[in-house]
N, C-alpha and C positions, 0 to 999 in steps of 0.2 A: 498530485494523484487528487488531494481532498476536491480539489472543484471541478474534477471529473467527475468525483463520485456523487456530490450535491448535485453535478448539474442532470444526471444520469438517472435521478431519485428524481429530482424535481420534475423531472421529463416526466418519468412515469407516473407520480403522483395527477400530474396537470392532465393529463394523457387519461386517466380514469376518470377525474373531475368532469371534464369536457362529454366525455363519454356519456356519464351519468345524466350529463345536463342537455344531452342535444338529443340523445335517441338511448331510455333506456336500458335495449336489447345489445349497445356494444358495449355495455359492460364485459360482457362474456363474452369478448376478444380484451378488452384494454388489460381487465385484472390480472390474467396470465402471462400476459406482453409484459406488464408492469413487472410483476414479481421477476420474470424471465429478465429485466435489465437492471434490477436491483441487485439479483444473486450474480450476473454475469460482472456487475460493478464491484461488489462482494471478493470476489475471487482472485478478480486484476489488482489489486487492492493489498488482497493478502500473500498474492506471487510477489508483488513488489515488496514486502517486507520480509520477507521470507530470504529473498537476494540480497536485501541489506543487510541480514543478520548474518549470512553465509558470507558478503563479503567481508565483514568487520573480524569473524572468526581466522578469516585468512589472514587479516592483517596482524591480530594477535599471535598465530602459529611462525607468521614472519619476522615479529619482530623479538618472540623469545629465542631464535634460533641464530639470532643475529649476537653475536656475543662483541661484549666492547672489551678491549685491551687499554686498561690505565697503563700509561709512563709512570717512572719512579716520579716526576713532577706533579701527574694529577693526582698520584696517592701522599703525596705531601700536604697537595694543595685540599685535597680532599677531608684529613683527619688533624 
């Protein structure tokens, strides 16, 4: 996701710089578009991170619910 985020931010910055270099008035269109691109990229990254965190939490809950039954041989080896 970092590649997409950096690519989107780079595109937004390039859009602003290009519009300022070629036509000064185009900044009125480019700046809000660049801000929108950065916001969307940030929201997508936050959503991805939240899903990854929820997946880990579900993994932990599932691991806690699985009880391990030790045999007599296991107990002897552990002590």
